[in-house]
C-alpha positions as CSV (number, residue, x, y, z in Angstrom):
1,M,-0.5,0.1,-0.2
2,E,1.3,3.2,-0.9
3,F,2.7,5.5,2.0
4,A,2.9,2.3,4.1
5,N,6.3,2.0,4.1
6,D,6.8,5.6,4.9
7,I,5.1,5.7,8.2
8,S,7.3,4.1,11.2
9,T,6.1,2.1,13.9
10,T,6.7,5.2,16.2
11,W,4.3,7.1,14.2
12,I,1.5,4.2,14.3
13,L,1.6,4.5,18.3
14,I,1.4,8.3,18.2
15,F,-1.7,8.2,16.1
16,I,-3.2,5.5,18.4
17,L,-2.6,7.8,21.3
18,T,-3.9,10.6,19.4
19,G,-7.0,8.6,18.8
20,F,-7.5,8.0,22.2
21,I,-7.4,11.5,23.6
22,A,-9.3,12.5,20.5
23,G,-12.3,10.4,21.0
24,Y,-12.3,11.3,24.7
25,I,-12.2,14.8,23.9
26,D,-14.9,14.5,21.3
27,A,-17.3,12.5,23.4
28,I,-17.3,15.4,26.1
29,A,-17.0,18.9,23.9
30,G,-16.3,17.7,19.7
31,G,-13.3,18.7,18.2
32,G,-11.4,15.1,18.2
33,G,-10.8,16.6,14.9
34,M,-8.6,19.5,15.7
35,I,-6.1,16.9,17.6
36,T,-6.2,13.8,15.0
37,I,-5.8,16.1,12.0
38,P,-2.7,18.5,12.9
39,M,-1.1,15.4,14.2
40,L,-1.9,13.3,10.8
41,L,-0.4,16.0,9.1
42,F,2.4,16.7,10.7
43,S,3.6,12.9,9.7
44,G,4.2,14.2,6.4
45,L,0.9,12.4,4.9
46,P,-0.9,14.3,1.8
47,P,-4.2,16.7,3.2
48,I,-6.8,14.7,1.4
49,L,-5.6,11.2,2.7
50,V,-5.4,12.7,6.0
51,L,-9.2,13.9,5.9
52,G,-10.2,10.4,4.7
53,T,-8.3,8.4,6.8
54,N,-9.6,10.9,9.9
55,K,-13.1,10.3,9.1
56,L,-12.9,6.7,9.3
57,Q,-11.0,6.6,12.5
58,S,-13.5,9.4,14.0
59,V,-16.9,7.5,12.7
60,V,-15.9,4.6,14.9
61,G,-15.3,6.7,18.2
62,V,-18.7,8.7,17.4
63,F,-20.8,5.6,17.6
64,M,-19.4,4.5,20.8
65,A,-20.5,7.9,22.4
66,T,-24.2,7.7,20.8
67,I,-24.5,4.3,22.2
68,K,-23.2,5.8,25.8
69,Y,-25.4,9.0,25.6
70,A,-28.5,6.9,24.0
71,I,-28.3,4.4,27.2
72,S,-28.2,7.5,29.3
73,K,-31.0,8.9,27.6
74,K,-29.4,12.2,27.0
75,I,-30.3,12.5,23.5
76,N,-32.8,14.7,21.8
77,W,-34.4,12.1,19.1
78,K,-36.6,14.7,18.0
79,I,-33.7,16.9,16.7
80,V,-31.7,14.2,15.7
81,S,-34.4,12.6,13.6
82,I,-35.2,15.4,11.9
83,A,-31.3,16.6,11.2
84,M,-29.8,13.3,10.2
85,L,-30.6,13.2,6.8
86,P,-29.8,16.4,5.8
87,C,-26.7,16.4,7.7
88,L,-25.3,13.2,6.1
89,I,-26.2,14.7,2.8
90,A,-24.4,18.0,3.1
91,S,-21.4,15.9,4.1
92,Y,-21.3,13.8,1.3
93,I,-21.3,16.9,-0.6
94,G,-18.7,18.7,1.0
95,S,-16.5,15.7,0.7
96,Q,-17.2,15.6,-3.1
97,F,-16.6,19.4,-3.0
98,V,-13.1,19.1,-1.2
99,M,-11.6,16.6,-3.8
100,F,-11.2,19.4,-6.5
101,L,-9.7,21.8,-3.8
102,S,-5.7,22.5,-3.7
103,D,-3.4,20.6,-0.9
104,K,-2.4,23.9,0.2
105,I,-6.1,25.4,0.5
106,I,-7.2,21.9,2.4
107,Q,-4.3,22.7,4.8
108,W,-4.6,26.8,5.4
109,A,-8.7,26.0,5.5
110,I,-8.5,23.3,8.3
111,L,-6.0,25.6,10.3
112,L,-7.9,28.9,9.7
113,S,-11.1,26.9,11.0
114,I,-10.1,26.6,14.7
115,P,-10.6,29.8,15.9
116,I,-13.8,30.4,15.0
117,A,-15.3,28.1,17.2
118,L,-13.4,29.6,20.1
119,L,-14.7,33.0,19.2
120,T,-18.5,31.7,19.0
121,L,-18.2,30.0,22.0
122,L,-16.9,32.8,24.2
123,K,-19.3,35.3,22.5
124,K,-22.1,36.0,25.2
125,N,-25.6,36.4,24.5
126,N,-27.8,37.0,27.2
127,K,-31.1,38.1,24.9
128,I,-31.9,34.5,24.6
129,K,-34.9,33.8,25.8
130,E,-35.3,29.8,26.0
131,E,-39.3,29.8,26.6
132,N,-39.7,31.1,23.2
133,T,-37.7,28.0,21.6
134,Q,-39.0,26.4,18.6
135,L,-38.0,23.2,17.5
136,T,-39.4,23.4,13.8
137,K,-37.8,21.6,11.2
138,R,-36.8,24.5,9.6
139,N,-34.8,25.8,12.5
140,I,-33.3,22.2,13.4
141,I,-31.9,22.1,9.8
142,L,-30.7,25.7,9.7
143,A,-28.6,25.1,12.6
144,T,-27.3,21.6,11.3
145,A,-27.0,20.8,7.9
146,P,-24.6,23.5,7.2
147,I,-22.0,22.2,10.0
148,G,-22.4,18.8,7.9
149,F,-21.3,20.3,5.1
150,Y,-18.5,21.7,6.7
151,D,-17.6,18.3,8.4
152,G,-17.6,16.6,4.8
153,L,-15.8,19.5,3.2
154,L,-12.6,20.2,6.1
155,G,-14.0,18.4,9.4
156,P,-12.2,20.0,12.5
157,G,-14.4,21.0,15.2
158,T,-17.7,19.8,13.9
159,G,-18.5,18.2,16.9
160,T,-17.8,21.5,18.6
161,Y,-19.5,23.5,16.2
162,L,-22.8,21.7,16.8
163,T,-22.9,21.8,20.3
164,I,-22.6,25.2,20.3
165,S,-25.0,25.6,17.6
166,M,-27.6,23.6,19.5
167,K,-27.0,25.7,22.4
168,K,-27.2,29.3,20.7
169,F,-30.0,28.4,18.4
170,L,-31.8,25.6,19.4
171,H,-31.2,26.7,23.2
172,L,-30.6,23.1,24.3
173,D,-28.1,22.9,27.5
174,Y,-24.9,21.4,26.8
175,L,-25.2,18.3,28.0
176,T,-28.1,17.5,25.8
177,S,-26.7,19.5,23.0
178,T,-23.2,17.7,23.3
179,A,-25.2,14.2,23.6
180,S,-27.4,15.0,20.6
181,T,-24.7,16.0,18.4
182,K,-23.2,12.7,18.6
183,P,-25.5,10.6,16.3
184,L,-25.5,13.8,13.6
185,N,-21.9,13.6,13.6
186,F,-22.0,9.7,13.2
187,A,-24.3,10.8,10.0
188,T,-21.9,13.3,8.7
189,N,-18.7,11.2,9.2
190,F,-20.6,8.3,7.6
191,G,-21.8,10.4,4.6
192,S,-18.1,11.4,4.3
193,V,-16.6,8.1,4.8
194,L,-18.4,7.0,1.7
195,A,-17.2,9.5,-0.7
196,F,-13.8,9.3,0.6
197,L,-14.0,5.2,0.2
198,I,-15.3,5.7,-3.1
199,A,-12.3,7.9,-4.3
200,G,-9.6,5.5,-2.4
201,K,-8.7,8.6,-0.4
202,I,-8.5,6.1,3.0
203,L,-5.3,4.5,4.5
204,F,-6.6,1.8,6.3
205,F,-3.5,0.5,7.9
206,I,-4.0,3.9,10.3
207,A,-7.6,4.4,10.5
208,I,-8.5,0.9,12.2
209,P,-6.1,1.1,15.3
210,M,-6.7,4.9,15.6
211,G,-10.3,3.8,15.4
212,L,-10.3,1.3,18.2
213,A,-8.3,3.8,20.3
214,N,-11.0,6.6,19.3
215,M,-13.5,4.1,20.3
216,A,-11.9,3.5,23.8
217,G,-11.4,7.1,24.5
218,S,-14.9,8.0,23.3
219,Y,-16.5,5.6,26.1
220,A,-14.2,6.9,28.7
221,G,-14.9,10.9,27.6
222,S,-18.6,10.4,27.7
223,H,-18.8,8.8,30.9
224,Y,-17.2,11.6,32.5
225,A,-19.3,14.1,30.2
226,I,-22.5,12.6,32.0
227,K,-21.0,13.0,35.1
228,G,-19.5,16.4,35.2
229,G,-22.3,18.1,33.6
230,E,-22.8,21.5,31.6
231,E,-20.2,23.2,33.5
232,F,-17.4,20.5,32.8
233,I,-18.2,20.3,29.1
234,K,-17.8,24.2,28.8
235,K,-14.5,24.1,30.4
236,V,-13.0,21.3,28.5
237,L,-14.3,23.0,25.6
238,I,-12.9,26.0,26.1
239,F,-9.7,24.5,26.9
240,V,-9.3,22.3,23.5
241,L,-10.0,25.2,21.4
242,T,-7.6,27.2,22.9
243,T,-5.1,24.7,23.1
244,M,-5.2,23.7,19.2
245,L,-5.6,27.4,18.0
246,L,-2.3,28.0,20.2
247,A,-0.6,24.6,18.7
248,N,-2.0,25.8,15.3
249,I,-0.1,29.3,15.6
250,V,2.9,27.9,16.6
251,K,3.1,25.6,13.7
252,I,2.1,28.5,11.2
253,I,4.9,30.5,12.4
254,L,7.2,27.8,12.0
255,G,6.1,26.8,8.7
């Protein structure tokens, strides 16, 4: 397999550790791709293969988190049932579109996407009146489907974007938002995986061990999110976004 001889055992072990950490973080606050994608890029893999490989390893971990949150009855299935198909379709279209972009554009778009989630999270909106929330099909799709397209197009921070969007536009609490993003994130990842699989842009020898590690991390992360509640989730969100922002600023400076 191409690139198999270029990736050392050390890198595989790093990918496995990265997958576990990303699964743990992703299950709590989303944004696991902001950990796995930069690490895959650092190994020297082409950005398009990074995106495809990351999608396959991620979809396994998200599936585990979905099961964990479903058992705990924290998922808003009304929102999920309405948003899942539009998110899946939007993700597939996004993945088809990204294959026409150059590696340089993809890499810069990934790096620049990270601060947006942080700024959105930190922005205060005290004018929201939760009692006026209307979970109509239109509102639900508008709050989720564009992020599904983004997930297929780039991916990093999708779970975070979905969590923040549900909190700010559908006015759910952070725990319900986080839990409800998991089946949607699974749908967007699955749609994206189909596109990358058909195009032959997935490195299975990396994606499979990373996916198993991601699954283990996801199980642990969802457990602590349910136990810690809303404040714990928000703190992890801020920590993850700040860390990845600083890491990517350093990467840009160092070239």
